[in-house]
C-alpha positions as CSV (number, residue, x, y, z in Angstrom):
1,M,3.8,5.5,4.3
2,F,2.8,1.9,5.2
3,E,0.2,2.7,7.9
4,E,-2.6,3.3,5.4
5,L,-1.6,0.2,3.4
6,V,-1.8,-2.0,6.5
7,K,-5.2,-0.6,7.6
8,T,-6.6,-1.1,4.1
9,Y,-5.2,-4.6,3.9
10,T,-6.7,-5.7,7.3
11,F,-10.0,-4.1,6.3
12,K,-10.0,-6.1,3.1
13,K,-9.5,-9.3,5.2
14,G,-12.5,-8.4,7.3
15,M,-10.5,-7.4,10.4
16,P,-10.5,-3.6,10.4
17,N,-9.1,-3.2,13.9
18,L,-6.4,-5.9,13.7
19,R,-3.4,-4.9,16.0
20,F,-0.2,-4.1,14.2
21,T,3.2,-2.7,15.1
22,F,5.8,-0.9,13.0
23,V,9.6,-0.7,13.0
24,P,11.6,2.0,11.1
25,H,11.7,1.6,7.4
26,P,13.5,0.8,5.1
27,I,15.3,-2.3,6.4
28,T,16.7,-3.3,3.0
29,G,20.5,-3.5,3.3
30,I,20.4,-2.7,7.0
31,P,22.8,-4.9,9.1
32,A,21.3,-7.4,11.5
33,A,22.7,-5.4,14.5
34,A,20.8,-2.3,13.4
35,C,17.6,-4.4,12.9
36,R,18.0,-5.6,16.4
37,K,18.1,-2.0,17.6
38,F,14.9,-1.3,15.7
39,L,13.2,-4.1,17.7
40,Q,14.6,-2.8,20.9
41,G,13.6,0.8,20.1
42,N,10.2,2.5,19.7
43,D,7.4,2.2,17.1
44,P,7.9,5.3,14.9
45,L,4.1,5.8,14.7
46,T,3.1,5.4,18.4
47,G,6.4,6.1,20.1
48,K,5.9,3.0,22.3
49,P,8.5,0.2,22.6
50,V,8.2,-2.2,19.7
51,L,8.6,-5.4,21.8
52,D,6.1,-4.2,24.4
53,E,3.6,-3.6,21.6
54,I,4.1,-7.0,20.0
55,I,3.7,-8.8,23.4
56,A,0.6,-6.8,24.2
57,A,-0.9,-7.4,20.8
58,L,-0.5,-11.2,21.2
59,T,-1.5,-11.5,24.8
60,L,-4.0,-8.9,25.9
61,P,-7.7,-10.0,25.7
62,L,-9.6,-8.7,22.6
63,S,-12.0,-5.9,23.3
64,A,-15.3,-5.4,21.6
65,E,-13.6,-2.8,19.3
66,D,-10.8,-5.3,18.5
67,S,-13.3,-7.9,17.5
68,K,-15.3,-5.9,15.1
69,K,-15.6,-7.3,11.6
70,G,-16.2,-5.6,8.3
71,F,-15.2,-5.5,4.6
72,I,-14.5,-2.7,2.1
73,E,-17.5,-2.6,-0.2
74,R,-16.7,-2.1,-3.9
75,P,-19.9,-1.3,-5.7
76,T,-19.2,-1.2,-9.4
77,P,-22.2,0.1,-11.3
78,R,-22.0,-0.6,-15.0
79,M,-22.9,3.1,-15.9
80,V,-22.2,6.5,-14.4
81,P,-25.0,9.1,-14.6
82,P,-24.9,11.2,-17.7
83,D,-23.3,14.7,-17.5
84,T,-21.4,17.2,-19.7
85,E,-18.2,16.0,-21.3
86,E,-16.2,18.3,-19.2
87,N,-17.8,17.1,-15.9
88,L,-17.3,13.4,-16.9
89,H,-13.7,14.0,-17.7
90,R,-13.3,15.6,-14.2
91,L,-15.2,12.7,-12.6
92,F,-12.8,10.1,-14.2
93,L,-9.8,12.2,-13.1
94,E,-10.9,12.8,-9.5
95,N,-11.8,9.1,-9.0
96,Q,-8.3,8.1,-10.3
97,W,-9.8,6.0,-13.1
98,T,-7.1,7.4,-15.5
99,D,-3.3,7.6,-15.8
100,G,-3.6,11.4,-15.4
101,L,-3.8,12.0,-19.1
102,P,-6.9,12.8,-21.2
103,I,-9.0,9.7,-22.1
104,V,-11.7,8.8,-24.6
105,L,-14.9,8.7,-22.7
106,P,-16.2,5.1,-22.7
107,T,-19.8,5.8,-23.8
108,E,-22.1,2.8,-24.3
109,A,-21.9,3.3,-28.1
110,R,-18.1,3.4,-28.1
111,V,-17.9,0.3,-26.0
112,A,-20.3,-1.6,-28.3
113,E,-18.2,-0.6,-31.3
114,M,-15.1,-1.8,-29.5
115,L,-16.7,-5.2,-28.7
116,K,-17.0,-5.8,-32.5
117,G,-13.3,-6.6,-32.3
118,T,-13.9,-9.9,-30.7
119,S,-16.3,-12.8,-31.1
120,H,-16.5,-13.3,-27.3
121,A,-19.6,-12.3,-25.3
122,P,-19.4,-9.1,-23.3
123,D,-20.0,-10.9,-20.0
124,E,-17.5,-13.7,-20.6
125,P,-14.9,-13.9,-17.8
126,V,-11.4,-12.9,-18.9
127,G,-9.3,-13.3,-15.8
128,K,-8.2,-11.9,-12.4
129,M,-5.6,-9.3,-11.5
130,Q,-4.0,-8.0,-8.3
131,P,-1.4,-5.3,-7.6
132,S,0.7,-7.8,-5.6
133,S,0.2,-11.0,-3.7
134,P,-1.0,-9.4,-0.4
135,H,-3.8,-7.6,-2.2
136,E,-7.1,-9.2,-3.3
137,A,-7.5,-10.3,-6.9
138,W,-10.3,-8.6,-8.9
139,S,-12.1,-10.4,-11.7
140,Y,-13.3,-8.9,-14.9
141,D,-15.1,-9.7,-18.1
142,V,-14.7,-8.8,-21.8
143,E,-16.9,-5.7,-21.5
144,R,-14.8,-4.2,-18.7
145,V,-11.6,-4.8,-20.7
146,A,-13.3,-3.1,-23.7
147,V,-14.1,-0.1,-21.6
148,N,-10.5,0.4,-20.7
149,A,-9.5,-0.1,-24.3
150,V,-11.8,2.7,-25.4
151,M,-10.3,5.0,-22.7
152,A,-6.8,4.3,-24.0
153,G,-7.8,5.3,-27.5
154,A,-7.7,1.8,-29.0
155,R,-9.7,0.6,-32.0
156,P,-11.7,-2.7,-32.2
157,E,-8.9,-4.4,-34.1
158,H,-6.6,-3.9,-31.1
159,L,-9.0,-5.6,-28.7
160,P,-7.8,-9.2,-29.2
161,V,-4.3,-8.2,-28.1
162,I,-5.6,-6.2,-25.1
163,L,-7.8,-9.1,-24.1
164,A,-4.9,-11.5,-24.3
165,L,-2.9,-9.2,-22.1
166,A,-5.8,-9.1,-19.6
167,S,-6.0,-12.9,-19.6
168,T,-2.5,-13.2,-18.3
169,G,-3.6,-11.6,-15.0
170,V,-0.3,-9.7,-14.9
171,P,-0.8,-6.0,-13.9
172,S,1.4,-3.4,-15.5
173,L,1.6,-1.5,-12.2
174,Y,3.0,-4.1,-9.8
175,T,3.5,-2.6,-6.4
176,S,7.0,-2.7,-5.0
177,T,9.1,-0.1,-3.2
178,T,11.7,-0.5,-5.9
179,S,9.5,1.0,-8.7
180,F,9.1,-1.9,-11.1
181,A,8.4,-1.4,-14.8
182,R,6.7,-3.8,-17.3
183,M,7.2,-4.5,-21.0
184,V,4.8,-6.1,-23.5
185,V,6.1,-7.8,-26.7
186,V,3.8,-8.9,-29.6
187,N,4.8,-11.7,-32.0
188,G,3.1,-13.3,-35.0
189,P,0.9,-12.1,-37.8
190,I,-1.1,-9.7,-35.7
191,R,1.9,-7.3,-35.7
192,N,1.5,-6.6,-39.3
193,E,-2.3,-6.7,-39.3
194,L,-2.3,-3.8,-36.8
195,R,0.7,-2.1,-38.5
196,M,2.6,-2.2,-35.3
197,N,6.1,-0.6,-35.5
198,A,9.1,-2.9,-34.9
199,G,11.5,-0.7,-36.8
200,I,12.6,2.9,-36.6
201,G,11.3,4.4,-33.3
202,A,9.6,1.2,-32.1
203,L,9.9,2.3,-28.5
204,G,8.8,5.9,-29.1
205,P,5.5,7.6,-29.5
206,F,5.2,7.1,-33.3
207,N,2.7,4.3,-33.7
208,Q,-1.0,4.1,-32.6
209,A,-1.1,0.4,-31.9
210,N,2.1,0.4,-29.9
211,S,0.9,3.3,-27.9
212,V,-2.7,2.4,-27.2
213,I,-2.1,-1.3,-26.4
214,G,0.6,-0.4,-23.8
215,R,-1.6,2.3,-22.4
216,A,-4.6,0.1,-22.2
217,W,-2.6,-2.3,-20.0
218,T,-1.9,0.6,-17.5
219,L,-5.6,1.6,-17.4
220,M,-6.7,-2.0,-16.9
221,S,-4.3,-2.3,-14.0
222,I,-5.8,0.8,-12.4
223,N,-9.5,0.0,-13.0
224,L,-9.6,-3.8,-13.0
225,A,-7.1,-4.5,-10.2
226,A,-7.1,-1.3,-8.1
227,A,-3.4,-1.0,-8.9
228,G,-1.5,2.3,-9.1
229,K,-3.0,4.0,-6.0
230,A,0.1,5.8,-4.7
231,G,0.7,5.0,-1.0
232,E,-1.8,2.2,-1.0
233,T,-1.5,-0.3,-3.9
234,Y,1.6,1.4,-5.4
235,M,4.6,1.9,-3.2
236,G,7.4,2.6,-5.7
237,S,9.6,5.2,-3.9
238,Q,10.4,7.1,-7.1
239,G,8.0,5.5,-9.6
240,N,8.9,4.6,-13.2
241,N,8.2,6.6,-16.3
242,Y,8.0,3.4,-18.3
243,N,4.6,2.8,-16.5
244,Y,2.8,5.1,-19.0
245,N,2.7,2.6,-21.8
246,N,5.0,-0.1,-20.6
247,L,7.5,-0.4,-23.4
248,C,5.0,-1.9,-25.8
249,M,6.4,-3.1,-29.1
250,P,6.4,-6.0,-31.6
251,E,9.5,-8.0,-32.3
252,N,11.1,-7.3,-35.7
253,E,10.7,-10.9,-36.9
254,E,11.2,-10.1,-40.6
255,E,14.8,-9.0,-39.9
256,L,15.8,-12.2,-38.0
257,P,18.3,-14.2,-40.0
258,E,17.9,-17.9,-40.6
259,G,18.3,-19.9,-37.4
260,W,17.3,-16.9,-35.2
261,K,13.8,-17.7,-33.9
262,P,11.1,-15.1,-32.9
263,F,10.6,-15.0,-29.2
264,H,7.2,-16.8,-29.3
265,V,8.7,-19.6,-31.3
266,Q,11.4,-20.0,-28.6
267,L,8.6,-20.5,-26.1
268,G,7.0,-23.3,-28.2
269,Y,4.4,-21.4,-30.1
270,K,4.0,-21.9,-33.9
271,P,5.4,-19.2,-36.2
272,G,1.9,-18.4,-37.5
273,E,0.4,-17.9,-34.1
274,S,-0.1,-14.4,-32.7
275,V,1.2,-14.1,-29.1
276,V,1.6,-11.4,-26.5
277,S,4.3,-11.7,-23.8
278,T,4.9,-9.7,-20.6
279,F,8.2,-8.9,-18.9
280,N,9.1,-7.4,-15.6
281,G,12.1,-5.3,-14.7
282,W,13.3,-1.8,-13.8
283,A,15.2,-0.2,-16.7
284,F,17.4,-0.4,-19.8
285,I,20.8,1.1,-20.4
286,H,22.3,2.2,-23.7
287,P,25.8,0.8,-23.8
288,D,28.7,2.6,-25.5
289,Q,29.5,1.2,-28.9
290,S,33.1,0.0,-28.9
291,F,33.5,-0.7,-32.6
292,G,37.1,-1.8,-32.2
293,K,36.2,-5.3,-30.8
294,P,33.6,-7.9,-31.6
295,F,30.1,-6.9,-30.4
296,H,29.6,-10.0,-28.3
297,A,32.7,-9.2,-26.3
298,Q,31.1,-6.0,-25.1
299,I,28.0,-7.7,-23.6
300,P,29.5,-9.1,-20.3
301,F,30.9,-5.7,-19.4
302,W,27.6,-3.9,-19.8
303,L,25.6,-6.6,-18.0
304,K,27.7,-5.8,-14.9
305,F,25.2,-2.9,-14.6
306,V,22.4,-5.4,-14.1
307,S,21.8,-6.5,-10.5
308,P,23.4,-9.9,-9.8
309,F,21.0,-12.8,-10.4
310,S,18.4,-10.6,-12.0
311,P,17.2,-11.8,-15.5
312,A,18.6,-9.9,-18.5
313,T,17.0,-8.9,-21.8
314,L,18.9,-7.5,-24.8
315,L,17.1,-5.4,-27.3
316,L,19.3,-5.7,-30.5
317,D,18.9,-3.7,-33.6
318,P,18.8,-6.0,-36.7
319,T,22.1,-4.6,-37.9
320,I,23.8,-6.0,-34.8
321,I,22.0,-9.4,-35.2
322,H,23.2,-9.8,-38.7
323,Q,26.7,-8.9,-37.6
324,L,26.6,-11.4,-34.8
325,K,25.6,-14.1,-37.3
326,E,27.7,-13.2,-40.3
327,R,30.9,-11.9,-38.7
328,E,30.9,-13.5,-35.2
329,G,29.5,-16.9,-35.9
330,F,26.4,-16.9,-33.7
331,D,23.8,-19.0,-35.7
332,S,20.9,-18.7,-33.2
333,K,19.7,-16.7,-30.2
334,E,20.2,-19.8,-28.1
335,Q,23.9,-20.0,-29.0
336,L,24.4,-16.3,-28.0
337,I,22.5,-16.8,-24.8
338,E,24.6,-19.8,-23.8
339,W,27.8,-17.7,-24.5
340,I,26.5,-14.8,-22.4
341,H,25.7,-17.1,-19.5
342,K,29.1,-18.7,-19.5
343,N,31.1,-15.5,-19.9
344,T,29.2,-13.0,-17.7
345,K,30.7,-13.5,-14.3
346,V,30.7,-11.9,-10.9
347,S,32.9,-12.5,-7.9
348,V,31.4,-14.1,-4.8
349,G,32.6,-11.0,-2.9
350,D,30.7,-8.6,-5.2
351,W,27.7,-10.9,-5.0
352,L,27.7,-11.1,-1.2
353,D,28.0,-7.3,-1.1
354,N,24.8,-6.8,-3.1
355,F,22.6,-6.5,-0.1
356,Y,19.3,-6.2,-2.0
357,S,19.5,-9.4,-4.0
358,V,21.5,-11.5,-1.6
359,Q,20.4,-10.5,1.8
360,N,16.7,-10.4,1.0
361,F,16.2,-13.2,-1.4
362,V,19.3,-15.5,-2.2
363,H,20.9,-15.8,1.3
364,P,17.8,-17.2,3.0
365,V,17.2,-19.9,0.3
366,G,20.9,-20.7,0.2
367,R,21.0,-21.3,4.0
368,R,18.1,-23.8,3.5
369,G,20.2,-25.8,1.1
370,V,18.8,-24.6,-2.3
371,E,21.4,-25.0,-5.0
372,P,23.5,-23.5,-6.5
373,Y,23.2,-20.8,-3.9
374,A,24.1,-23.1,-0.9
375,S,27.4,-24.0,-2.6
376,W,28.1,-20.4,-3.7
377,L,27.8,-19.2,-0.1
378,K,30.7,-21.4,0.9
379,L,33.1,-20.3,-1.9
380,P,36.0,-17.8,-1.4
381,R,35.2,-14.2,-2.1
382,E,37.5,-14.1,-5.2
383,E,35.8,-17.1,-6.8
384,M,33.9,-16.2,-10.0
385,I,30.3,-17.4,-10.5
386,P,27.6,-16.8,-13.2
387,Q,26.0,-13.4,-12.9
388,I,22.8,-14.6,-14.4
389,A,21.7,-17.8,-12.6
390,S,20.3,-19.6,-15.6
391,P,20.4,-19.3,-19.5
392,D,16.6,-19.4,-19.2
393,N,16.8,-15.9,-17.6
394,I,18.4,-14.3,-20.7
395,H,16.2,-13.0,-23.5
396,I,17.1,-11.5,-26.9
397,L,14.6,-9.5,-28.9
398,S,15.0,-8.0,-32.4
399,V,13.9,-4.3,-32.3
400,G,14.9,-1.4,-34.5
401,G,15.1,0.0,-38.0
402,G,18.7,-0.6,-38.9
403,T,19.9,3.0,-38.9
404,N,22.6,2.3,-36.3
405,L,24.5,-0.5,-34.5
406,F,22.2,0.3,-31.5
407,W,21.3,-2.0,-28.6
408,Q,20.0,-1.8,-25.1
409,A,20.4,-4.1,-22.1
410,G,18.2,-4.3,-19.0
411,D,17.1,-6.4,-16.1
412,F,13.8,-7.5,-17.6
413,G,12.6,-11.1,-17.3
414,H,9.8,-13.0,-19.0
415,V,6.6,-13.3,-16.9
416,S,3.9,-14.7,-19.1
417,S,2.6,-15.2,-22.6
418,A,-0.9,-15.7,-24.0
419,S,-2.5,-16.4,-27.4
420,V,-4.0,-13.5,-29.2
421,D,-5.8,-15.7,-31.6
422,K,-7.9,-17.1,-28.8
423,W,-9.5,-13.7,-28.3
424,R,-10.3,-12.8,-31.9
């Protein structure tokens, strides 16, 4: 699956015939001894010994074919030729300019109407976006963002939020073999101006603004960053159904009790500012509701299902938030976050046995002396350490309509935030 990715990448770098060698995949969680056997074995594509290929690639003189240069051309005409509506829909689908669902065709008139939602010029640069760090970053302007907003079914009043999302440079379809998902959270007055749904069914398909803003992020990622090309710029082995509209919702600020700050205020924004925030993760779980004990005591158990040292986000129904404050004495999000950090533990043994997190990411930096990982690597297996490395990696959001003591927990972490007001 990676051969085409490597060829495309080398072509983008102007070296279309760069020599490369493969070992069997995946190597995540594979012991070092098995990896050594991969190196001593054969390339699964060519059948030749891996080490012989590496040595030859580094030492044999370059041929004329090896030395050829070239780049992938990306002509981007502003308009496509006119045609019937049916043919244009087919054109967008066949060129993979959609998420596979029907779109609103972005005619010149519709895009002009969409641009009325902002005071910014159509050709003003908005940002750059790339599917992941090895891929090139594509730049785009206000008009290109507006085109994708039209396709998603958005209205002009939604455009400032979508432009703010685009300005972060964060794609909703980030390529990883582990099938990432993304989440977008809206705070401030814009939530009510757009009549976004933070209450009953906030995460469901029941509100236009929630739906189209999230979907516009997917379409922008496809068309303004070349993301979401399966086998090339998207390598998620199973994919993630959250990618359709990326868990888009506003925070239910009105139901926050005194002392519990909205998420954007926690970040340093003013309460009256409108802000959009992006998160990265994989999934949420719906924990069982053990009504016989305090709610906060349930949290450490359920966070065990989050991979060690991943961030954690809790989506709490307002009924639970009020219970936490009035019955259990948590006067702020920060107080609850600190309690979670101190009381959610994992043994060093369980941590070391988590191949994905530790072998690939934590172990290498710990061996270089980065703390606290360097010290944790020296502890006995039975020693308990914080499951979530820092309180800064724990986030709490108010979402829901108060019909149940419902909450969800997941491994989502905050990536970026941007002002919506800037793009009005």
